[in-house]
SEMILUM-505932 format. One record per residue: x, y, z of N, C-alpha, C, O in turn; residue in one letter; residue number from 0. Coordinates in pm, whole numbers, plus 50000, padded with zeros to 5 digits. Layout:
! residues N
> X|Y|Z|X|Y|Z|X|Y|Z|X|Y|Z|A|NUM
...
***
This chain:
! residues 314
> 66054|22213|79247|66173|22134|79215|66149|21988|79249|66100|21959|79359|M|0
> 66180|21893|79160|66168|21751|79196|66246|21723|79324|66362|21761|79336|P|1
> 66182|21656|79419|66240|21633|79551|66316|21501|79555|66312|21421|79462|T|2
> 66385|21480|79667|66455|21353|79688|66357|21237|79688|66389|21128|79641|S|3
> 66235|21261|79742|66134|21156|79740|66096|21119|79597|66074|21002|79565|D|4
> 66090|21221|79509|66060|21193|79369|66169|21107|79307|66140|21012|79234|T|5
> 66294|21139|79336|66405|21060|79284|66396|20917|79332|66411|20823|79253|L|6
> 66373|20899|79462|66366|20764|79518|66249|20687|79459|66260|20567|79433|L|7
> 66138|20756|79437|66020|20691|79380|66050|20631|79243|66000|20524|79209|Q|8
> 66132|20700|79167|66168|20652|79033|66289|20560|79034|66324|20501|78931|H|9
> 66354|20547|79148|66476|20468|79153|66597|20542|79099|66697|20481|79062|G|10
> 66587|20676|79095|66698|20758|79048|66788|20796|79165|66744|20797|79280|W|11
> 66913|20825|79136|67010|20862|79238|67068|20998|79202|67072|21035|79085|R|12
> 67113|21073|79301|67177|21200|79272|67309|21210|79347|67327|21150|79453|E|13
> 67400|21287|79289|67532|21304|79347|67592|21432|79290|67534|21497|79203|A|14
> 67708|21467|79340|67785|21579|79288|67920|21527|79242|67986|21453|79316|T|15
> 67961|21563|79124|68091|21522|79069|68171|21648|79036|68121|21741|78974|R|16
> 68296|21648|79079|68386|21758|79046|68457|21724|78915|68533|21628|78908|T|17
> 68431|21805|78813|68487|21781|78680|68532|21913|78620|68461|22013|78628|V|18
> 68649|21913|78561|68695|22029|78484|68687|22159|78565|68662|22266|78510|N|19
> 68710|22147|78695|68715|22265|78780|68584|22314|78836|68581|22417|78903|G|20
> 68474|22243|78811|68343|22281|78866|68275|22159|78926|68306|22045|78891|V|21
> 68182|22184|79017|68100|22078|79074|67969|22069|78996|67895|22166|78988|N|22
> 67943|21953|78940|67821|21931|78865|67727|21841|78944|67766|21734|78990|L|23
> 67603|21886|78959|67499|21801|79016|67452|21705|78907|67424|21747|78795|H|24
> 67444|21576|78941|67403|21476|78842|67295|21387|78901|67292|21361|79022|V|25
> 67207|21341|78815|67108|21238|78847|67142|21117|78762|67175|21130|78644|V|26
> 67135|21000|78821|67168|20880|78744|67068|20769|78772|67000|20769|78874|E|27
> 67062|20676|78680|66973|20561|78691|67037|20446|78616|67123|20466|78530|A|28
> 66995|20326|78649|67050|20209|78581|67169|20153|78654|67223|20214|78747|G|29
> 67209|20038|78611|67314|19962|78679|67453|20015|78642|67486|20030|78524|E|30
> 67532|20042|78745|67671|20081|78723|67745|19967|78655|67731|19851|78694|V|31
> 67823|20000|78553|67893|19898|78476|67829|19871|78341|67891|19815|78252|G|32
> 67703|19912|78327|67639|19906|78196|67697|20016|78107|67765|20106|78159|R|33
> 67674|20012|77975|67724|20120|77889|67676|20256|77939|67557|20274|77968|P|34
> 67768|20350|77950|67735|20482|78004|67668|20567|77896|67716|20576|77783|L|35
> 67556|20627|77933|67479|20714|77844|67460|20848|77914|67395|20854|78019|L|36
> 67515|20955|77857|67504|21089|77914|67399|21168|77837|67403|21172|77714|I|37
> 67306|21230|77909|67203|21314|77851|67232|21459|77885|67248|21493|78002|L|38
> 67239|21545|77784|67272|21686|77802|67150|21772|77770|67096|21767|77660|L|39
> 67106|21851|77868|66991|21939|77848|67035|22067|77779|67154|22091|77759|H|40
> 66937|22149|77742|66966|22275|77676|66917|22394|77756|66882|22382|77874|G|41
> 66914|22508|77692|66863|22633|77750|66711|22635|77736|66658|22600|77630|F|42
> 66639|22677|77839|66684|22714|77974|66645|22606|78075|66583|22637|78177|P|43
> 66679|22482|78048|66628|22371|78126|66729|22327|78233|66821|22401|78268|E|44
> 66710|22206|78284|66805|22143|78375|66782|21994|78364|66708|21951|78276|F|45
> 66842|21913|78449|66839|21768|78428|66697|21714|78409|66676|21615|78339|W|46
> 66599|21781|78472|66461|21732|78472|66398|21732|78334|66293|21671|78314|W|47
> 66461|21800|78238|66406|21799|78101|66402|21657|78043|66328|21631|77949|S|48
> 66484|21566|78099|66489|21428|78051|66403|21334|78136|66423|21213|78134|W|49
> 66306|21389|78211|66227|21309|78303|66154|21193|78236|66131|21090|78299|R|50
> 66117|21209|78108|66045|21102|78037|66139|20995|77982|66094|20885|77948|H|51
> 66267|21026|77972|66362|20933|77909|66445|20853|78010|66491|20743|77977|Q|52
> 66466|20903|78130|66565|20844|78220|66534|20698|78250|66619|20612|78230|I|53
> 66414|20670|78297|66381|20532|78335|66379|20437|78216|66438|20330|78224|T|54
> 66313|20471|78104|66314|20378|77990|66455|20349|77939|66483|20236|77899|P|55
> 66543|20448|77938|66679|20423|77891|66755|20335|77989|66836|20252|77948|L|56
> 66731|20354|78119|66795|20266|78217|66742|20124|78203|66819|20028|78211|A|57
> 66613|20110|78181|66553|19977|78164|66601|19910|78036|66596|19788|78024|E|58
> 66646|19991|77939|66699|19936|77814|66842|19886|77829|66900|19832|77735|A|59
> 66901|19904|77948|67033|19847|77972|67146|19947|77982|67263|19908|77973|G|60
> 67115|20075|78001|67219|20177|78008|67234|20232|78149|67137|20238|78225|Y|61
> 67355|20272|78182|67379|20350|78303|67363|20496|78261|67450|20553|78195|H|62
> 67251|20554|78299|67211|20686|78251|67260|20792|78349|67232|20786|78469|V|63
> 67333|20889|78298|67385|21000|78379|67336|21131|78318|67357|21158|78200|V|64
> 67269|21212|78401|67206|21336|78354|67257|21452|78440|67210|21469|78552|V|65
> 67350|21531|78389|67400|21643|78470|67315|21768|78455|67251|21789|78352|P|66
> 67315|21851|78560|67286|21992|78542|67413|22051|78482|67517|22051|78547|D|67
> 67406|22103|78360|67524|22160|78299|67576|22277|78384|67501|22336|78461|M|68
> 67704|22308|78370|67760|22417|78449|67674|22543|78431|67631|22576|78320|R|69
> 67650|22611|78542|67567|22730|78539|67420|22706|78566|67346|22801|78589|G|70
> 67377|22581|78564|67235|22549|78576|67202|22484|78710|67278|22403|78763|Y|71
> 67087|22522|78763|67026|22458|78878|67127|22443|78993|67172|22544|79047|N|72
> 67161|22322|79030|67245|22298|79148|67393|22279|79115|67472|22250|79205|R|73
> 67430|22294|78990|67572|22290|78954|67635|22428|78974|67566|22529|78981|S|74
> 67769|22430|78983|67840|22556|78998|67810|22649|78882|67788|22604|78770|D|75
> 67808|22779|78911|67775|22879|78810|67881|22989|78806|67857|23099|78856|A|76
> 67998|22961|78747|68097|23069|78731|68033|23186|78656|67949|23166|78569|P|77
> 68074|23308|78690|68011|23425|78632|68088|23485|78515|68036|23572|78445|Q|78
> 68211|23441|78492|68289|23493|78380|68244|23429|78250|68222|23308|78243|D|79
> 68229|23511|78146|68192|23459|78015|68293|23355|77966|68255|23257|77902|V|80
> 68419|23376|77997|68524|23285|77950|68510|23144|78004|68573|23052|77953|S|81
> 68427|23125|78106|68407|22991|78162|68309|22908|78079|68280|22794|78114|A|82
> 68256|22965|77970|68151|22898|77894|68186|22883|77745|68096|22872|77662|Y|83
> 68313|22884|77712|68350|22858|77573|68314|22714|77538|68304|22628|77626|T|84
> 68295|22688|77410|68252|22556|77368|68355|22449|77401|68319|22335|77428|I|85
> 68483|22484|77399|68586|22386|77435|68576|22347|77582|68592|22230|77617|D|86
> 68548|22445|77668|68533|22415|77811|68408|22331|77834|68412|22235|77912|I|87
> 68298|22365|77769|68175|22289|77786|68191|22145|77739|68142|22052|77803|L|88
> 68260|22127|77628|68288|21990|77581|68380|21918|77678|68365|21798|77701|A|89
> 68476|21992|77735|68565|21932|77834|68491|21883|77957|68532|21784|78017|G|90
> 68383|21951|77995|68302|21904|78107|68247|21764|78080|68246|21679|78169|D|91
> 68203|21741|77957|68142|21612|77923|68247|21501|77926|68223|21394|77981|V|92
> 68362|21529|77868|68470|21429|77869|68512|21398|78012|68532|21282|78048|V|93
> 68526|21502|78094|68567|21482|78233|68459|21407|78312|68491|21328|78401|A|94
> 68332|21432|78280|68224|21362|78349|68230|21212|78317|68212|21129|78406|L|95
> 68255|21179|78192|68269|21038|78156|68384|20975|78232|68373|20862|78281|A|96
> 68495|21046|78242|68610|20995|78317|68577|20976|78464|68623|20881|78527|E|97
> 68497|21068|78520|68460|21059|78661|68379|20932|78688|68381|20880|78800|A|98
> 68309|20883|78588|68233|20759|78602|68311|20637|78551|68256|20528|78539|F|99
> 68439|20657|78520|68525|20546|78482|68502|20492|78344|68536|20377|78316|G|100
> 68445|20573|78254|68413|20526|78118|68512|20581|78017|68533|20701|78009|A|101
> 68571|20492|77939|68657|20536|77829|68574|20595|77714|68615|20690|77649|D|102
> 68456|20535|77692|68370|20579|77583|68226|20581|77632|68188|20503|77720|R|103
> 68147|20669|77575|68008|20683|77617|67919|20702|77495|67965|20737|77387|V|104
> 67791|20677|77515|67688|20727|77424|67648|20865|77473|67647|20892|77594|H|105
> 67615|20953|77379|67584|21091|77415|67456|21135|77344|67442|21117|77223|L|106
> 67364|21192|77421|67239|21246|77367|67227|21390|77415|67242|21416|77535|V|107
> 67199|21483|77324|67186|21623|77363|67071|21691|77293|67037|21658|77180|G|108
> 67012|21788|77363|66904|21869|77307|66939|22016|77321|66992|22058|77425|H|109
> 66911|22097|77217|66934|22240|77221|67083|22265|77250|67168|22213|77177|D|110
> 67117|22340|77353|67259|22362|77383|67331|22231|77414|67451|22217|77389|W|111
> 67258|22134|77469|67319|22003|77490|67361|21941|77359|67463|21871|77354|G|112
> 67284|21966|77252|67323|21917|77120|67441|21996|77064|67531|21938|77004|A|113
> 67442|22129|77084|67556|22209|77040|67684|22154|77101|67784|22136|77031|V|114
> 67680|22127|77230|67798|22070|77298|67827|21931|77244|67943|21894|77224|I|115
> 67721|21853|77219|67740|21719|77165|67810|21719|77031|67897|21635|77007|G|116
> 67774|21813|76943|67844|21826|76815|67994|21843|76840|68077|21781|76774|W|117
> 68027|21928|76936|68168|21962|76958|68245|21849|77023|68361|21825|76991|W|118
> 68181|21778|77115|68246|21660|77174|68274|21557|77064|68383|21499|77059|V|119
> 68175|21536|76978|68193|21438|76870|68300|21480|76772|68371|21395|76718|A|120
> 68313|21612|76748|68413|21661|76654|68553|21659|76713|68650|21627|76644|A|121
> 68565|21694|76840|68696|21711|76902|68743|21590|76982|68863|21574|77005|R|122
> 68650|21504|77024|68687|21388|77106|68619|21262|77053|68552|21192|77129|H|123
> 68633|21230|76925|68557|21119|76867|68587|20984|76930|68499|20898|76937|P|124
> 68710|20963|76976|68746|20834|77033|68681|20810|77168|68687|20699|77221|A|125
> 68619|20915|77225|68553|20900|77355|68406|20864|77341|68337|20843|77441|R|126
> 68357|20856|77217|68215|20834|77195|68188|20706|77117|68267|20665|77033|L|127
> 68075|20645|77148|68024|20535|77069|67925|20589|76965|67956|20595|76846|N|128
> 67808|20628|77010|67706|20683|76922|67651|20812|76981|67654|20834|77102|R|129
> 67600|20898|76891|67559|21033|76930|67420|21061|76874|67393|21034|76757|V|130
> 67332|21116|76958|67200|21162|76915|67191|21311|76946|67210|21352|77061|V|131
> 67162|21392|76845|67160|21538|76858|67023|21590|76815|66976|21560|76706|L|132
> 66960|21667|76903|66823|21711|76879|66813|21864|76884|66841|21924|76988|M|133
> 66775|21924|76774|66742|22067|76768|66848|22155|76831|66819|22240|76915|D|134
> 66970|22132|76790|67082|22218|76828|67181|22219|76714|67212|22113|76659|G|135
> 67234|22336|76675|67318|22345|76556|67463|22309|76583|67513|22323|76695|P|136
> 67530|22263|76480|67676|22247|76483|67736|22386|76504|67699|22480|76433|H|137
> 67830|22401|76599|67885|22535|76626|67948|22603|76506|67949|22726|76499|P|138
> 68000|22525|76412|68067|22585|76297|67971|22626|76185|68014|22689|76088|D|139
> 67843|22592|76196|67751|22626|76087|67641|22723|76130|67574|22781|76045|V|140
> 67622|22740|76259|67511|22821|76309|67513|22963|76251|67416|23007|76189|W|141
> 67624|23033|76271|67634|23171|76222|67628|23180|76071|67565|23271|76017|G|142
> 67692|23086|76002|67692|23089|75856|67553|23068|75800|67516|23129|75700|K|143
> 67475|22982|75863|67339|22959|75816|67251|23082|75839|67164|23112|75758|Q|144
> 67274|23152|75949|67197|23274|75975|67229|23382|75873|67140|23457|75832|A|145
> 67356|23390|75832|67396|23489|75731|67335|23455|75595|67290|23543|75522|I|146
> 67334|23327|75563|67287|23284|75432|67135|23283|75421|67080|23288|75311|A|147
> 67066|23276|75535|66920|23264|75533|66860|23372|75622|66862|23358|75744|H|148
> 66809|23480|75565|66755|23590|75645|66645|23547|75743|66632|23603|75851|P|149
> 66566|23447|75704|66460|23404|75796|66519|23337|75920|66463|23349|76029|T|150
> 66631|23267|75902|66697|23209|76019|66759|23319|76105|66756|23311|76228|Q|151
> 66815|23421|76041|66869|23534|76117|66760|23598|76202|66786|23637|76316|A|152
> 66639|23609|76147|66528|23666|76222|66492|23579|76343|66464|23630|76451|L|153
> 66493|23447|76322|66463|23356|76432|66570|23363|76541|66542|23328|76656|R|154
> 66689|23407|76508|66802|23406|76603|66828|23543|76665|66934|23562|76725|S|155
> 66735|23637|76652|66759|23770|76706|66776|23770|76858|66841|23858|76914|T|156
> 66717|23671|76924|66732|23663|77070|66878|23646|77110|66916|23688|77220|Y|157
> 66959|23585|77023|67101|23566|77055|67170|23701|77067|67254|23720|77155|V|158
> 67135|23795|76979|67192|23930|76988|67145|24000|77116|67223|24069|77181|A|159
> 67019|23982|77150|66967|24042|77274|67042|23990|77396|67070|24065|77489|F|160
> 67074|23860|77395|67142|23800|77510|67285|23853|77528|67344|23834|77634|F|161
> 67341|23919|77425|67476|23973|77437|67481|24097|77525|67587|24132|77577|Q|162
> 67368|24163|77544|67366|24287|77622|67398|24260|77768|67362|24155|77821|L|163
> 67467|24354|77834|67493|24336|77977|67370|24371|78060|67305|24473|78036|P|164
> 67338|24287|78157|67237|24311|78260|67093|24315|78209|67003|24265|78276|W|165
> 67069|24372|78094|66931|24386|78047|66861|24250|78033|66748|24235|78080|V|166
> 66924|24152|77970|66856|24022|77960|66828|23960|78096|66722|23901|78117|P|167
> 66923|23972|78190|66900|23918|78324|66774|23979|78386|66692|23908|78445|E|168
> 66761|24110|78371|66644|24178|78428|66516|24134|78360|66416|24107|78426|T|169
> 66520|24127|78227|66400|24091|78152|66356|23948|78180|66236|23922|78194|A|170
> 66451|23857|78187|66415|23716|78204|66383|23680|78348|66308|23586|78374|L|171
> 66439|23756|78443|66419|23722|78583|66301|23790|78649|66260|23750|78758|G|172
> 66245|23892|78585|66139|23969|78647|66009|23890|78660|65980|23801|78580|A|173
> 65932|23924|78764|65799|23866|78785|65803|23713|78783|65729|23647|78710|F|174
> 65892|23659|78868|65905|23514|78881|65936|23448|78747|65877|23346|78710|D|175
> 66031|23510|78675|66080|23456|78547|65969|23445|78442|65964|23349|78365|H|176
> 65882|23544|78441|65770|23540|78346|65818|23538|78201|65756|23474|78116|A|177
> 65931|23607|78172|65982|23610|78035|66028|23473|77988|65998|23433|77875|G|178
> 66099|23401|78073|66145|23267|78036|66027|23171|78023|66023|23088|77932|L|179
> 65932|23181|78114|65814|23096|78105|65738|23122|77974|65693|23029|77908|K|180
> 65723|23250|77939|65652|23284|77817|65725|23232|77694|65663|23188|77597|A|181
> 65859|23239|77697|65938|23188|77585|65914|23039|77566|65895|22992|77454|M|182
> 65915|22964|77676|65896|22820|77665|65755|22786|77621|65736|22703|77532|M|183
> 65656|22851|77682|65518|22822|77644|65487|22866|77501|65416|22796|77428|Q|184
> 65541|22982|77461|65512|23034|77328|65576|22956|77216|65531|22964|77102|G|185
> 65680|22881|77246|65749|22803|77143|65708|22656|77143|65762|22577|77066|S|186
> 65613|22620|77228|65571|22481|77243|65425|22464|77204|65352|22561|77186|A|187
> 65386|22338|77191|65244|22309|77173|65170|22337|77303|65232|22347|77410|K|188
> 65038|22351|77294|64959|22396|77408|64978|22307|77530|64988|22358|77642|V|189
> 64983|22177|77511|64986|22084|77623|65125|22025|77649|65136|21920|77712|D|190
> 65230|22091|77601|65365|22036|77617|65405|22025|77762|65452|21919|77806|T|191
> 65388|22132|77838|65434|22134|77977|65316|22107|78071|65218|22182|78073|F|192
> 65327|22000|78147|65221|21961|78239|65203|22067|78348|65295|22145|78374|E|193
> 65087|22071|78413|65065|22170|78518|65175|22166|78624|65211|22060|78674|P|194
> 65228|22283|78656|65334|22293|78756|65474|22275|78703|65570|22301|78775|G|195
> 65488|22232|78579|65621|22205|78525|65707|22331|78522|65824|22327|78560|A|196
> 65651|22441|78477|65729|22563|78466|65766|22621|78602|65861|22699|78612|L|197
> 65693|22583|78706|65733|22623|78841|65862|22553|78882|65946|22613|78950|D|198
> 65879|22428|78841|66005|22357|78867|66121|22428|78797|66229|22445|78854|H|199
> 66098|22468|78671|66203|22540|78599|66235|22672|78668|66351|22708|78683|Y|200
> 66131|22744|78710|66152|22873|78774|66236|22860|78900|66321|22945|78927|S|201
> 66213|22755|78976|66293|22734|79096|66440|22711|79061|66529|22759|79130|E|202
> 66464|22637|78954|66601|22614|78910|66667|22744|78864|66784|22767|78892|A|203
> 66591|22829|78793|66646|22956|78746|66677|23051|78861|66757|23144|78846|W|204
> 66614|23029|78977|66630|23120|79089|66757|23103|79169|66782|23181|79261|G|205
> 66840|23004|79137|66966|22989|79209|67056|23110|79180|67058|23160|79068|H|206
> 67131|23156|79281|67216|23276|79262|67311|23260|79143|67385|23162|79133|P|207
> 67306|23357|79053|67397|23358|78939|67355|23272|78822|67422|23271|78719|G|208
> 67245|23199|78835|67208|23105|78728|67172|23175|78598|67216|23132|78492|S|209
> 67092|23281|78604|67048|23346|78481|67169|23399|78404|67178|23380|78283|I|210
> 67262|23466|78474|67383|23516|78406|67462|23401|78346|67508|23411|78233|T|211
> 67478|23293|78421|67554|23179|78370|67489|23120|78246|67559|23087|78150|A|212
> 67357|23107|78247|67286|23053|78132|67304|23141|78009|67321|23091|77898|M|213
> 67299|23273|78029|67319|23366|77918|67463|23364|77869|67488|23390|77751|L|214
> 67556|23333|77957|67697|23332|77918|67730|23226|77814|67831|23238|77744|N|215
> 67647|23123|77803|67666|23026|77694|67661|23099|77560|67743|23074|77471|Y|216
> 67565|23189|77548|67550|23265|77423|67657|23373|77411|67710|23396|77303|Y|217
> 67688|23439|77521|67787|23546|77516|67925|23494|77480|68004|23565|77418|R|218
> 67954|23370|77518|68085|23312|77487|68100|23280|77338|68211|23254|77292|A|219
> 67989|23280|77264|67998|23253|77120|68087|23355|77049|68153|23322|76951|L|220
> 68088|23478|77098|68169|23581|77032|68318|23558|77052|68400|23622|76987|R|221
> 68354|23467|77142|68496|23436|77166|68544|23322|77077|68662|23286|77081|E|222
> 68453|23265|76997|68494|23155|76910|68582|23206|76796|68544|23301|76728|R|223
> 68698|23144|76775|68782|23185|76662|68720|23145|76530|68649|23044|76522|P|224
> 68747|23223|76425|68698|23190|76292|68773|23070|76237|68896|23064|76247|H|225
> 68701|22974|76179|68764|22856|76121|68723|22845|75974|68605|22857|75940|T|226
> 68821|22823|75889|68793|22807|75746|68724|22675|75717|68631|22668|75637|E|227
> 68771|22568|75783|68716|22435|75761|68635|22391|75882|68692|22373|75990|Q|228
> 68505|22375|75868|68424|22331|75982|68461|22190|76027|68503|22107|75946|P|229
> 68446|22165|76155|68486|22037|76213|68390|21926|76172|68268|21942|76178|A|230
> 68446|21813|76131|68367|21698|76091|68348|21601|76208|68424|21603|76305|R|231
> 68244|21518|76195|68212|21419|76297|68236|21279|76242|68191|21246|76132|L|232
> 68307|21197|76318|68332|21058|76280|68231|20961|76344|68185|20870|76275|I|233
> 68195|20976|76472|68106|20877|76534|67970|20870|76464|67923|20970|76411|P|234
> 67907|20753|76464|67770|20743|76410|67679|20842|76480|67674|20847|76603|P|235
> 67606|20921|76401|67530|21033|76455|67388|21033|76401|67366|21023|76280|T|236
> 67291|21043|76492|67150|21059|76455|67108|21200|76493|67122|21242|76608|L|237
> 67056|21274|76394|67004|21408|76417|66852|21399|76413|66793|21363|76311|I|238
> 66788|21433|76525|66642|21440|76532|66602|21587|76533|66649|21664|76617|L|239
> 66516|21626|76441|66485|21768|76422|66335|21788|76419|66265|21722|76342|W|240
> 66286|21878|76503|66143|21903|76509|66095|21973|76382|66159|22067|76334|A|241
> 65984|21926|76329|65931|21986|76207|65878|22127|76227|65870|22203|76131|G|242
> 65843|22163|76352|65786|22294|76380|65871|22372|76481|65818|22438|76570|N|243
> 66002|22363|76465|66090|22435|76558|66082|22585|76529|66103|22629|76416|D|244
> 66050|22664|76633|66037|22808|76617|66172|22877|76603|66180|22986|76547|M|245
> 66279|22815|76655|66408|22880|76662|66505|22841|76550|66593|22920|76515|F|246
> 66490|22723|76495|66588|22671|76401|66520|22610|76279|66426|22531|76292|L|247
> 66567|22648|76161|66512|22593|76037|66585|22465|75999|66695|22437|76048|E|248
> 66524|22387|75911|66577|22255|75879|66712|22261|75809|66792|22169|75822|Q|249
> 66739|22369|75734|66867|22376|75663|66984|22380|75762|67096|22343|75725|H|250
> 66961|22423|75886|67067|22420|75987|67105|22276|76017|67224|22243|76031|V|251
> 67005|22189|76028|67032|22047|76051|67101|21984|75931|67192|21903|75946|A|252
> 67057|22022|75811|67117|21964|75691|67263|22005|75676|67345|21925|75630|E|253
> 67296|22128|75715|67435|22172|75710|67520|22093|75807|67635|22060|75777|A|254
> 67465|22061|75923|67537|21976|76017|67552|21834|75967|67657|21773|75982|G|255
> 67446|21782|75907|67450|21646|75851|67563|21632|75749|67628|21528|75743|L|256
> 67584|21735|75669|67689|21730|75566|67828|21716|75626|67922|21683|75554|A|257
> 67842|21742|75756|67972|21732|75822|67988|21600|75897|68086|21580|75969|L|258
> 67891|21509|75881|67896|21379|75949|67947|21271|75854|67895|21256|75743|C|259
> 68047|21197|75895|68093|21083|75815|67989|20972|75813|67976|20900|75713|D|260
> 67915|20957|75921|67816|20850|75933|67695|20910|76004|67675|20889|76124|D|261
> 67613|20984|75929|67504|21058|75991|67370|21030|75928|67362|20987|75813|G|262
> 67265|21056|76004|67128|21040|75957|67045|21151|76018|67055|21179|76138|R|263
> 66963|21216|75935|66873|21320|75981|66729|21271|75969|66687|21224|75863|L|264
> 66655|21281|76078|66514|21244|76078|66433|21362|76131|66456|21409|76242|E|265
> 66338|21407|76052|66254|21519|76091|66129|21464|76161|66060|21378|76107|V|266
> 66103|21515|76279|65989|21470|76360|65874|21567|76335|65865|21673|76396|V|267
> 65788|21528|76245|65678|21616|76206|65580|21634|76322|65558|21543|76402|E|268
> 65524|21753|76330|65425|21781|76433|65482|21818|76568|65407|21844|76662|G|269
> 65614|21820|76579|65678|21850|76707|65736|21990|76706|65782|22039|76603|A|270
> 65733|22054|76821|65799|22182|76839|65943|22158|76886|65990|22044|76888|S|271
> 66011|22265|76923|66149|22256|76971|66164|22158|77086|66272|22101|77105|H|272
> 66057|22136|77163|66063|22052|77283|66016|21911|77250|65933|21855|77322|W|273
> 66068|21854|77143|66018|21728|77089|66028|21612|77186|65942|21525|77185|L|274
> 66132|21608|77271|66149|21496|77363|66050|21500|77478|66028|21399|77545|H|275
> 65988|21617|77501|65884|21629|77603|65746|21605|77540|65659|21545|77604|I|276
> 65727|21651|77418|65597|21637|77351|65572|21496|77300|65459|21448|77306|E|277
> 65676|21430|77250|65661|21296|77195|65761|21202|77263|65848|21145|77197|Q|278
> 65749|21185|77395|65853|21112|77469|65867|20966|77428|65979|20916|77416|P|279
> 65755|20896|77406|65765|20755|77370|65835|20738|77236|65921|20651|77220|A|280
> 65799|20821|77139|65860|20810|77005|66008|20844|77009|66090|20772|76951|R|281
> 66044|20951|77078|66184|20993|77081|66267|20892|77158|66377|20857|77116|I|282
> 66216|20844|77271|66290|20746|77350|66312|20618|77272|66422|20562|77273|T|283
> 66208|20571|77205|66222|20448|77126|66325|20465|77016|66401|20372|76987|A|284
> 66329|20583|76954|66426|20605|76846|66567|20610|76901|66660|20560|76837|R|285
> 66586|20670|77018|66718|20672|77080|66766|20530|77109|66879|20493|77076|I|286
> 66678|20451|77171|66714|20313|77206|66748|20233|77081|66846|20159|77079|I|287
> 66668|20249|76975|66692|20176|76851|66826|20215|76791|66903|20128|76749|S|288
> 66855|20343|76786|66979|20389|76725|67101|20346|76805|67201|20301|76748|F|289
> 67094|20360|76937|67210|20322|77019|67237|20172|77009|67351|20128|77024|L|290
> 67133|20095|76985|67151|19950|76976|67179|19900|76837|67184|19779|76814|G|291
> 67197|19992|76740|67216|19952|76600|67348|19882|76574|67358|19801|76482|D|292
> 67449|19912|76654|67581|19857|76624|67657|19823|76750|67610|19853|76860|G|293
> 67772|19761|76737|67854|19726|76853|67909|19850|76919|67921|19956|76857|P|294
> 67942|19837|77047|67999|19948|77122|68150|19954|77102|68227|19945|77197|N|295
> 68189|19970|76978|68331|19978|76944|68373|20123|76929|68290|20208|76899|D|296
> 68503|20152|76950|68548|20289|76928|68540|20324|76781|68551|20235|76696|P|297
> 68521|20452|76748|68515|20491|76608|68647|20464|76537|68754|20470|76596|P|298
> 68636|20433|76409|68754|20414|76326|68807|20551|76286|68739|20626|76216|D|299
> 68928|20584|76330|68984|20715|76303|69073|20717|76179|69144|20815|76154|L|300
> 69070|20609|76102|69156|20605|75983|69106|20701|75877|68986|20728|75871|S|301
> 69195|20754|75792|69154|20849|75688|69050|20787|75595|69060|20671|75557|P|302
> 68952|20867|75561|68853|20823|75465|68742|20738|75522|68653|20693|75450|G|303
> 68747|20715|75656|68642|20634|75715|68507|20705|75707|68500|20827|75716|H|304
> 68403|20627|75689|68268|20685|75696|68182|20647|75578|68232|20613|75471|G|305
> 68053|20654|75599|67954|20625|75496|67893|20755|75447|67897|20856|75517|K|306
> 67837|20755|75327|67764|20874|75284|67649|20901|75380|67583|20806|75424|P|307
> 67622|21026|75414|67513|21053|75509|67379|21019|75451|67356|21031|75331|P|308
> 67289|20976|75540|67153|20946|75501|67061|21057|75551|67094|21128|75646|A|309
> 66947|21070|75487|66853|21177|75522|66713|21120|75511|66664|21091|75402|H|310
> 66649|21105|75628|66512|21052|75632|66420|21155|75692|66461|21241|75770|D|311
> 66297|21145|75656|66193|21221|75724|66113|21122|75806|66057|21025|75754|R|312
> 66107|21148|75941|66040|21054|76029|65903|21101|76070|65834|21032|76145|G|313
***
């Protein structure tokens, strides 16, 4: 696990914030009072997944806040599935911004962090400036895309496995989390994770109740009500999608793009699902460029606002 000395060496700070009924462990960098930028990790990571981005983003002029999402690492891990609905997870992000005194924030998410980011942008657009979403589906399109595309359904079979009681916990936690380590290594390029990196993850997974809490993100999906009209996004949104993602096909990103009033999709060729770790300089530079593209004004919520979505291959 990254130590306090590691944090101090990088000039990072850590604290605990009580938000939305849970205590979240957070790491932050950059000057307080600068535009707030929240980074959301995915499954099965923790704040350290953003280790390559934290300092460059702080040096670019942002107050960077990186939480361990509820259930992960040193944050509280409620054990009830109902504590992990998408509305509650989005509420954590809004409450975290409020805890830092920010009316509006920039938001960057990967994997489940992106899933939550889609929902924050859809349900709380006035709280966001700009949004970057990486390799995580819009909650309203994920299941529909799996139904429409059998190959995507095959890639998503692990979601069904995670619904089982106790069995996934046993499988993923056995032999020092060998199953989770194999999943990460098997879905990444050979040199993605530096020596010892997966040991840091394993230590985070070893906190009491963490594995169940992490799985509950998926189990709570069955509690989502059916919606006829998928939720649209108003804030300017950049979707970064790995060209070689083992879990998600590109049409999932395109379906999400179609729900953005002001969106852009860029495919990062040669990258696996862990694109921000494999190509940190490229991804960080693109985040900085996109966040700096426009003024930090609140989104226009008037009817009909928005530009036709753009679609680039990067």
